[in-house]
DRENKOL-420814 format. One record per residue: residue in one letter; x, y, z of N, C-alpha, C in turn. Coordinates in steps of 0.02 Angstrom, whole numbers, plus 50000, padded with zeros to 5 digits. Example, Ala and Ser with C-alpha at 12.3 -4.5 7.8 and 13.67 -1.06 7.14 Angstrom:
2
A506604971650390506154977550390506604983550390/S506424988850354506844994750357506455000250394/
***
This chain:
140
X484955031350131485585027750145485675022350093/X486275021650068486435016550018486445009650051/X486385004650009486464997750033486784993749976/X487104988249994487424984049944486904980449902/X487054979849838486644975749794486794968349807/X486424964049774486494956749784487194954249769/X487484956649715488154954249696488684956549747/X488664962849766489144965349816489054961649882/X488434960649903488314957249966488564950049964/X488454946649908488694939749901489454939449906/X489784944249876490524944449880490744945949951/X490414950549984490584952350053490464946450100/X489974942350086489814936650128490374931450129/X490844931850082491414927150081491994929650124/X491894935250157492454938650192492414937750268/X492984939050299493074938750371492554943250405/X492314941250465491814945250501492024952550513/X492674953850523492894960750532492814964850468/X492934961550411492814964950347492074966450338/X491654961750356490924962750350490694968450395/X490984968750455490814974250501491024980950472/X491644981250448491904987450419491464989850361/X491334985550313490964987650254490234989050269/X489974986050322489294987750344489254994950368/X489804997550395489825004550415489995009150356/X490455006950313490645011050256490045012650212/X489625007650198489065008750153488565013850180/X488585014950245488135019950275488325027050256/X488965028150239489205034950225489485035850155/X489605030350119489905030850052489635025250009/X489245026949958488965021849913489535018549875/X489595012049882490155008549853489945001549831/X490394998249795490284991449772490854987049797/X490684980949814491194975949831491364972449765/X491984973049745492204970449681492454963249687/X492724961549745493004954849755493084953549829/X492924947449849493074945049916493534939049907/X493284933149923493674927049914493784925649840/X494384923149825494544920849757494734913549759/X494424909749715494594902649708495274902049674/X495544895949673496184894749640496134896749566/X495584894949534495504896549463495484904149452/X495104907649493495064914949486495734918349498/X496084916249551496724919249569497234918149514/X497294911949491497794910449441497624913549373/X496984914349358496794917749296497024925049297/X496954928349354497174935349359497934935849352/X498284930549372499014930549368499254928849297/X498964923749267499224921049204498894923849141/X498284926249145497904927949084497944935249064/X498314939349099498364946449083499084948549079/X499214953349035499894956049030499834963649035/X500064966849088500374963549146499854960049189/X500074955449232499604951949276499214956849319/X498604955049335498174959349377498274957949451/X498734953549467498914952049535499644950149536/X499964950949593500664948849600500724941849629/X500154938849647500164932449683499804927049645/X500104921049646499754915149623499404912049684/X498934907549671498604903749724499134899949762/X499134899449827498664902149876498944908149914/X499374912149881499754917349916499414924149922/X498814924949894498454931349899498044931549963/X497964937449990497534938350049496804936950032/X496644936549967495964934849945495844927249946/X496354923249955496284916049947496054912350009/X496084915550067495834912250127495064912450125/X494774907750161494044907650167493884907050240/X493624912250272493414918450241494004922750220/X493894926850170494424931150143494594936750191/X495234938050199495434943750241495524950050199/X495454949350132495514955150088494854956350051/X494744962750037494164964949998494414969849946/X494164969249886494254974549836493584978049831/X493594984549839492984988549838493124995349808/X492604998649785492695005249756492055009249756/X492125015649742491535019949739491035017349687/X490405018049702489885015949655489775021549604/X489755019649542489605024249488488955022049455/X488485026649448487845024849417487915023849343/X488385027149311488485026249240488945020249228/X488925017449170489345011749153489945014049113/X490525011049116490675005649163490755008449234/X490645004149281490635006449351491325008649376/X491845005549351492515007349374492815012449328/X493035017949357493325023349317494025024949344/X494495025949298495175027549318495415034149289/X494955038149260495165044549233495375049149290/X495715054649272496005059049324495475061649372/X494905063649347494375066149390494145060849440/X494075054749417493845049349461494395047049508/X495015047649488495575045549531495555049149598/X495385055449598495325059149661494785056049706/X494255053749675493715050649713493955044049745/X494375040249708494645033949735495075035349797/X495485040549794495905042149852495475044549911/X494975048449898494515050649951494165044549981/X493935040049939493605033949962494075029850007/X494685028749984495165024950023495295027950091/X495365034550093495465038050156494875037250203/X494275037650176493675036850218493645029750247/X493795024750206493775017850230494285016950286/X494895019450276495415018850328495185022450392/X494895028250384494645032050442494105028050481/X493645025150445493105021250477493395015150512/X493875011850479494195005950510494545007850575/X494905013450575495235015750636494735017150691/X494195020350673493675021950722493385015550753/X493315010350713493045003950737493574999550771/X494205001550767494744997450795494904991450753/X494774991850688494914986350642495564987750606/X496074983650616496724984750585496704983150510/X496814988050469496754987250396497334990350360/X497504987450303498014990150259497684991550192/X497804997550165497494999550101498024999550046/X497834997149988498284996649931498475003349900/X498215008849926498425015449903498935018649950/X499055015250007499545017650057499775011650098/X500125007150065500315000750096500655001550164/X501095006450169501465007250232501105011550283/X500535014250266500125017950314500415024550337/X500875027350297501195033650318500825039850293/X500275039050260499845044250231500145047550169/X500725045350146501005047750083500825042650029/X500395044649983500155039849934500585039549872/X501065044049865501475044049805502125040049812/X502225036949870502835032949880502715025449874/X502175023549840502005016449833502315013449770/X502585007449775502835004049715502275000349680/X501744998849715501154995649685500544999449707/X500165002049660499545005449676498965000549664/X498604998949716498024994449711497464997749750/X497195003049722496715007349758496095003649783/X495854998349749495254994949775495404990049833/X496034988849849496224983349895496244985649969/X495894982050011495894983150084495974976350117/X496504975550157496614969050190496694970050264/X496454965050301496534965050374497254963650391/X497494966850444498154965350471498044960950531/X498144954450522498014949650576498654946450600/
***
């Protein structure tokens, strides 16, 4: 059974207890990495201002990552080869499979979650205006 490394666990520790519960179950069935939990003002604004296009649509404090504990988690499949994050066509299928599994586990646990690959939760992934496949946020 997979387990989170130190960095992923430290990121997850900044998150809401329901997120920690969810990802504690996800790691049992899908080896993954936690890419981001809580974001400080500096981290959030850097993602907004320092990239073109911005890597986020929100400035501090408007992201779901900005609360402490964070109600949002960015996570993705673990890749043993570097770089760990892959967006090629072959890997994209794995990201969608991963997102579906996380949503399924959250439903089973009764944890209300919204995934950045299907914001409206209608199971149609091609009708999104923003694709944020690593993003999972609690609906509170």
